[in-house]
LUMKOLVEX-59424 format. One line per 4 residues: number of its first residue (from 1); for each residue x, y, z of N, C-alpha, C, CB. Coordinates in nm, 3 decimals. Glycine has a CB too. Layout:
BEGIN
NUM> X Y Z X Y Z X Y Z X Y Z ~ ...;
//
This chain:
BEGIN
1> -1.183 -3.257 2.851 -1.096 -3.155 2.905 -1.154 -3.108 3.038 -1.081 -3.036 2.805 ~ -1.074 -3.109 3.142 -1.120 -3.062 3.272 -1.107 -2.911 3.279 -1.041 -3.129 3.386 ~ -1.181 -2.851 3.372 -1.177 -2.706 3.383 -1.040 -2.656 3.425 -1.281 -2.658 3.480 ~ -0.960 -2.738 3.491 -0.827 -2.692 3.533 -0.733 -2.675 3.415 -0.767 -2.790 3.632;
5> -0.763 -2.734 3.302 -0.676 -2.719 3.186 -0.727 -2.614 3.088 -0.663 -2.852 3.115 ~ -0.841 -2.554 3.114 -0.896 -2.451 3.026 -0.821 -2.321 3.050 -1.048 -2.431 3.050 ~ -0.773 -2.261 2.945 -0.703 -2.134 2.956 -0.806 -2.022 2.955 -0.599 -2.117 2.840 ~ -0.788 -1.924 3.042 -0.890 -1.821 3.055 -0.896 -1.721 2.940 -0.868 -1.746 3.180;
9> -0.788 -1.707 2.864 -0.787 -1.606 2.760 -0.721 -1.658 2.634 -0.715 -1.480 2.809 ~ -0.788 -1.635 2.522 -0.728 -1.663 2.393 -0.677 -1.533 2.335 -0.829 -1.731 2.297 ~ -0.564 -1.538 2.269 -0.509 -1.422 2.201 -0.490 -1.459 2.054 -0.374 -1.374 2.266 ~ -0.545 -1.376 1.968 -0.527 -1.396 1.824 -0.446 -1.279 1.770 -0.664 -1.409 1.749;
13> -0.330 -1.309 1.713 -0.251 -1.209 1.644 -0.301 -1.207 1.500 -0.096 -1.239 1.652 ~ -0.368 -1.098 1.464 -0.433 -1.090 1.333 -0.348 -1.004 1.240 -0.576 -1.031 1.346 ~ -0.307 -1.063 1.128 -0.222 -0.993 1.032 -0.280 -1.007 0.891 -0.078 -1.048 1.037 ~ -0.221 -0.935 0.799 -0.273 -0.933 0.662 -0.259 -1.068 0.592 -0.202 -0.827 0.582;
17> -0.141 -1.123 0.592 -0.115 -1.246 0.519 -0.038 -1.219 0.391 -0.245 -1.318 0.488 ~ 0.021 -1.324 0.335 0.103 -1.311 0.215 0.110 -1.446 0.145 0.245 -1.259 0.249 ~ 0.142 -1.444 0.018 0.165 -1.569 -0.054 0.299 -1.632 -0.013 0.163 -1.544 -0.206 ~ 0.390 -1.550 0.038 0.522 -1.597 0.081 0.511 -1.654 0.222 0.628 -1.481 0.076;
21> 0.531 -1.785 0.238 0.516 -1.845 0.371 0.615 -1.791 0.475 0.533 -1.994 0.360 ~ 0.727 -1.736 0.431 0.824 -1.680 0.525 0.776 -1.549 0.586 0.957 -1.658 0.456 ~ 0.680 -1.484 0.520 0.629 -1.356 0.566 0.573 -1.365 0.708 0.521 -1.305 0.472 ~ 0.513 -1.476 0.743 0.445 -1.488 0.873 0.541 -1.519 0.989 0.340 -1.596 0.866;
25> 0.668 -1.541 0.961 0.761 -1.579 1.068 0.767 -1.480 1.185 0.898 -1.595 1.012 ~ 0.771 -1.348 1.161 0.772 -1.257 1.277 0.644 -1.265 1.361 0.793 -1.113 1.229 ~ 0.531 -1.282 1.296 0.404 -1.293 1.370 0.405 -1.421 1.453 0.282 -1.291 1.272 ~ 0.448 -1.530 1.392 0.456 -1.657 1.463 0.556 -1.649 1.579 0.496 -1.770 1.366;
29> 0.666 -1.574 1.561 0.765 -1.559 1.667 0.706 -1.484 1.787 0.889 -1.484 1.615 ~ 0.623 -1.385 1.761 0.557 -1.313 1.870 0.461 -1.407 1.943 0.481 -1.189 1.815 ~ 0.385 -1.486 1.869 0.294 -1.582 1.931 0.372 -1.679 2.020 0.215 -1.660 1.824 ~ 0.483 -1.728 1.971 0.567 -1.820 2.047 0.619 -1.753 2.175 0.685 -1.870 1.961;
33> 0.661 -1.628 2.163 0.714 -1.555 2.278 0.605 -1.534 2.385 0.771 -1.419 2.234 ~ 0.484 -1.501 2.343 0.373 -1.485 2.438 0.348 -1.617 2.510 0.244 -1.437 2.366 ~ 0.350 -1.726 2.438 0.328 -1.859 2.497 0.436 -1.893 2.599 0.324 -1.966 2.389 ~ 0.559 -1.848 2.575 0.668 -1.873 2.669 0.652 -1.791 2.797 0.802 -1.842 2.604;
37> 0.597 -1.670 2.784 0.582 -1.581 2.898 0.482 -1.635 2.999 0.540 -1.442 2.852 ~ 0.371 -1.689 2.950 0.267 -1.737 3.040 0.185 -1.848 2.975 0.176 -1.622 3.083 ~ 0.158 -1.949 3.052 0.074 -2.057 3.002 -0.075 -2.025 3.020 0.108 -2.189 3.073 ~ -0.105 -1.907 3.071 -0.245 -1.867 3.092 -0.314 -1.828 2.961 -0.252 -1.751 3.189;
41> -0.237 -1.818 2.853 -0.293 -1.775 2.726 -0.280 -1.884 2.622 -0.224 -1.647 2.678 ~ -0.384 -1.898 2.543 -0.378 -1.984 2.424 -0.363 -1.887 2.308 -0.508 -2.078 2.409 ~ -0.249 -1.888 2.242 -0.216 -1.789 2.140 -0.218 -1.852 2.001 -0.078 -1.726 2.168 ~ -0.281 -1.783 1.907 -0.286 -1.827 1.769 -0.266 -1.707 1.677 -0.421 -1.898 1.739;
45> -0.230 -1.735 1.554 -0.222 -1.633 1.450 -0.337 -1.656 1.352 -0.084 -1.637 1.377 ~ -0.388 -1.548 1.296 -0.491 -1.556 1.193 -0.460 -1.450 1.089 -0.636 -1.538 1.253 ~ -0.506 -1.476 0.967 -0.470 -1.387 0.856 -0.595 -1.346 0.778 -0.368 -1.454 0.763 ~ -0.589 -1.222 0.731 -0.701 -1.167 0.654 -0.715 -1.237 0.519 -0.682 -1.017 0.633;
49> -0.602 -1.258 0.453 -0.608 -1.319 0.320 -0.473 -1.381 0.284 -0.649 -1.214 0.214 ~ -0.475 -1.458 0.180 -0.357 -1.516 0.116 -0.291 -1.632 0.192 -0.257 -1.411 0.096 ~ -0.330 -1.656 0.316 -0.275 -1.769 0.390 -0.370 -1.808 0.503 -0.134 -1.735 0.446 ~ -0.372 -1.936 0.536 -0.454 -1.979 0.648 -0.377 -1.967 0.778 -0.501 -2.125 0.628;
53> -0.449 -1.971 0.889 -0.594 -1.980 0.904 -0.658 -1.841 0.905 -0.630 -2.056 1.032 ~ -0.789 -1.839 0.879 -0.859 -1.712 0.886 -0.911 -1.689 1.027 -0.976 -1.708 0.783 ~ -0.961 -1.570 1.053 -1.003 -1.531 1.187 -1.113 -1.620 1.243 -1.050 -1.387 1.187 ~ -1.215 -1.647 1.163 -1.326 -1.728 1.213 -1.280 -1.869 1.250 -1.437 -1.735 1.108;
57> -1.195 -1.929 1.169 -1.146 -2.064 1.201 -1.072 -2.066 1.335 -1.055 -2.114 1.090 ~ -0.995 -1.962 1.363 -0.921 -1.957 1.488 -1.015 -1.933 1.606 -0.812 -1.848 1.482 ~ -1.115 -1.847 1.589 -1.215 -1.826 1.695 -1.284 -1.959 1.728 -1.320 -1.718 1.651 ~ -1.323 -2.033 1.625 -1.388 -2.164 1.646 -1.293 -2.260 1.718 -1.433 -2.224 1.511;
61> -1.167 -2.261 1.677 -1.069 -2.349 1.742 -1.055 -2.316 1.890 -0.933 -2.338 1.672 ~ -1.039 -2.188 1.923 -1.024 -2.149 2.063 -1.150 -2.178 2.143 -0.989 -2.000 2.073 ~ -1.265 -2.155 2.085 -1.391 -2.187 2.153 -1.399 -2.336 2.182 -1.512 -2.142 2.067 ~ -1.345 -2.418 2.093 -1.343 -2.562 2.113 -1.260 -2.604 2.233 -1.290 -2.629 1.991;
65> -1.167 -2.518 2.275 -1.088 -2.543 2.395 -1.160 -2.495 2.521 -0.952 -2.475 2.384 ~ -1.279 -2.439 2.504 -1.354 -2.387 2.618 -1.322 -2.243 2.651 -1.327 -2.472 2.738 ~ -1.250 -2.176 2.564 -1.214 -2.036 2.588 -1.331 -1.948 2.548 -1.085 -1.996 2.510 ~ -1.371 -1.861 2.640 -1.486 -1.775 2.611 -1.449 -1.627 2.603 -1.592 -1.794 2.717;
69> -1.322 -1.594 2.624 -1.275 -1.456 2.610 -1.154 -1.458 2.517 -1.239 -1.392 2.750 ~ -1.168 -1.389 2.404 -1.062 -1.387 2.303 -1.025 -1.242 2.274 -1.107 -1.460 2.174 ~ -0.897 -1.214 2.288 -0.842 -1.081 2.256 -0.784 -1.088 2.114 -0.732 -1.037 2.361 ~ -0.832 -0.999 2.027 -0.783 -0.993 1.890 -0.688 -0.874 1.879 -0.901 -0.981 1.786;
73> -0.563 -0.903 1.845 -0.460 -0.800 1.836 -0.423 -0.776 1.689 -0.334 -0.840 1.918 ~ -0.467 -0.665 1.631 -0.432 -0.635 1.492 -0.283 -0.603 1.481 -0.517 -0.517 1.438 ~ -0.211 -0.680 1.404 -0.066 -0.664 1.391 -0.033 -0.573 1.272 0.002 -0.802 1.374 ~ -0.092 -0.455 1.275 -0.072 -0.356 1.171 0.001 -0.236 1.229 -0.207 -0.313 1.108;
77> 0.107 -0.189 1.161 0.175 -0.068 1.206 0.093 0.055 1.171 0.315 -0.058 1.143 ~ 0.039 0.057 1.052 -0.047 0.167 1.009 -0.193 0.129 1.023 -0.016 0.206 0.865 ~ -0.276 0.229 1.044 -0.418 0.203 1.060 -0.489 0.239 0.930 -0.477 0.283 1.180 ~ -0.488 0.143 0.838 -0.554 0.162 0.710 -0.693 0.100 0.713 -0.471 0.102 0.597;
81> -0.746 0.077 0.596 -0.883 0.026 0.581 -0.904 -0.109 0.651 -0.916 0.012 0.433 ~ -0.805 -0.197 0.643 -0.821 -0.328 0.706 -0.841 -0.313 0.857 -0.700 -0.417 0.677 ~ -0.758 -0.232 0.920 -0.767 -0.216 1.066 -0.885 -0.128 1.105 -0.637 -0.156 1.120 ~ -0.914 -0.028 1.025 -1.019 0.069 1.058 -1.159 0.020 1.026 -0.994 0.197 0.986;
85> -1.174 -0.059 0.917 -1.308 -0.098 0.873 -1.329 -0.250 0.867 -1.336 -0.039 0.737 ~ -1.239 -0.319 0.797 -1.260 -0.462 0.772 -1.261 -0.545 0.900 -1.152 -0.514 0.680 ~ -1.158 -0.529 0.983 -1.150 -0.609 1.105 -1.263 -0.580 1.204 -1.016 -0.585 1.172 ~ -1.299 -0.453 1.230 -1.414 -0.430 1.318 -1.543 -0.493 1.264 -1.435 -0.280 1.337;
89> -1.564 -0.489 1.132 -1.683 -0.551 1.074 -1.680 -0.703 1.092 -1.695 -0.516 0.925 ~ -1.562 -0.763 1.073 -1.548 -0.907 1.091 -1.575 -0.945 1.238 -1.407 -0.955 1.049 ~ -1.522 -0.864 1.330 -1.539 -0.892 1.472 -1.686 -0.880 1.512 -1.454 -0.798 1.556 ~ -1.755 -0.780 1.460 -1.898 -0.763 1.489 -1.977 -0.884 1.438 -1.952 -0.633 1.424;
93> -1.945 -0.929 1.317 -2.015 -1.046 1.262 -1.987 -1.170 1.346 -1.972 -1.070 1.115 ~ -1.862 -1.190 1.386 -1.827 -1.306 1.469 -1.898 -1.299 1.604 -1.675 -1.314 1.489 ~ -1.907 -1.181 1.662 -1.975 -1.166 1.791 -2.123 -1.203 1.780 -1.961 -1.021 1.843 ~ -2.185 -1.170 1.668 -2.325 -1.208 1.647 -2.340 -1.358 1.626 -2.383 -1.133 1.526;
97> -2.245 -1.418 1.554 -2.251 -1.561 1.526 -2.211 -1.648 1.645 -2.163 -1.594 1.408 ~ -2.131 -1.593 1.736 -2.081 -1.668 1.852 -2.104 -1.585 1.978 -1.930 -1.704 1.835 ~ -2.231 -1.572 2.020 -2.264 -1.482 2.132 -2.207 -1.528 2.267 -2.413 -1.470 2.144 ~ -2.164 -1.651 2.280 -2.108 -1.698 2.407 -1.959 -1.668 2.420 -2.131 -1.848 2.421;
101> -1.902 -1.604 2.319 -1.760 -1.571 2.322 -1.745 -1.420 2.330 -1.687 -1.628 2.196 ~ -1.670 -1.375 2.427 -1.640 -1.233 2.439 -1.520 -1.203 2.351 -1.613 -1.191 2.588 ~ -1.541 -1.122 2.247 -1.433 -1.083 2.157 -1.389 -0.942 2.191 -1.478 -1.093 2.008 ~ -1.264 -0.927 2.224 -1.207 -0.798 2.262 -1.112 -0.754 2.151 -1.132 -0.807 2.400;
105> -1.150 -0.653 2.077 -1.068 -0.603 1.966 -0.976 -0.494 2.019 -1.157 -0.549 1.849 ~ -0.848 -0.520 2.012 -0.748 -0.425 2.060 -0.718 -0.322 1.950 -0.618 -0.500 2.101 ~ -0.659 -0.208 1.988 -0.612 -0.114 1.885 -0.497 -0.178 1.807 -0.567 0.021 1.950 ~ -0.472 -0.130 1.688 -0.360 -0.181 1.608 -0.230 -0.164 1.685 -0.353 -0.107 1.471;
109> -0.143 -0.262 1.672 -0.018 -0.264 1.748 0.067 -0.141 1.721 0.061 -0.391 1.715 ~ 0.059 -0.086 1.601 0.136 0.032 1.566 0.095 0.158 1.640 0.126 0.056 1.421 ~ -0.021 0.155 1.704 -0.069 0.269 1.782 -0.021 0.265 1.927 -0.220 0.275 1.778 ~ 0.039 0.154 1.967 0.076 0.137 2.107 0.203 0.217 2.140 0.097 -0.011 2.140;
113> 0.195 0.306 2.240 0.312 0.389 2.274 0.437 0.308 2.309 0.277 0.478 2.391 ~ 0.420 0.192 2.371 0.537 0.111 2.406 0.605 0.055 2.282 0.496 -0.003 2.499 ~ 0.529 0.020 2.179 0.591 -0.029 2.056 0.663 0.086 1.985 0.486 -0.092 1.962 ~ 0.602 0.201 1.982 0.665 0.317 1.920 0.797 0.348 1.990 0.571 0.440 1.924;
117> 0.796 0.345 2.123 0.919 0.369 2.200 1.022 0.260 2.174 0.888 0.378 2.350 ~ 0.979 0.134 2.167 1.072 0.024 2.143 1.139 0.037 2.007 1.000 -0.111 2.153 ~ 1.062 0.070 1.904 1.120 0.088 1.771 1.218 0.205 1.771 1.009 0.111 1.666 ~ 1.181 0.313 1.835 1.270 0.428 1.846 1.400 0.389 1.916 1.201 0.542 1.921;
121> 1.389 0.313 2.024 1.509 0.268 2.097 1.596 0.178 2.012 1.468 0.196 2.225 ~ 1.537 0.088 1.937 1.613 0.000 1.851 1.690 0.080 1.747 1.520 -0.100 1.783 ~ 1.624 0.177 1.686 1.684 0.253 1.577 1.788 0.356 1.623 1.577 0.323 1.499 ~ 1.782 0.396 1.748 1.876 0.496 1.796 1.984 0.436 1.888 1.802 0.605 1.871;
125> 1.977 0.310 1.911 2.072 0.241 1.999 2.208 0.232 1.930 2.020 0.099 2.036 ~ 2.313 0.263 2.005 2.448 0.249 1.951 2.480 0.102 1.936 2.552 0.319 2.042 ~ 2.542 0.067 1.826 2.578 -0.072 1.801 2.707 -0.108 1.868 2.587 -0.100 1.654;
//
């Protein structure tokens, strides 16, 4: 792989996961949409449990592409134990195990003012 084909930023959409394979469709749709917006990002989904791939496997995959900066976006509307405790602990462990990769943990998507406004607009929009 030449340096001209290396993407500067990896984005991981991190969600809970489910036994129902259809559950992940909205997360996958967001990943697809990000990929359409810009080819500067290598976008993947990762799940905490119940479905593959897990976070570490995706970090390893992106690192294999030569990506050294990975943004982890928790796809949680509410900030419960997974977003508040589990994911930060996982990210800290990954940062220790892969010191050449900069892991940027974003706030949970449900905390973002633009998402809150978008949901409000959707729900109050006249049909």
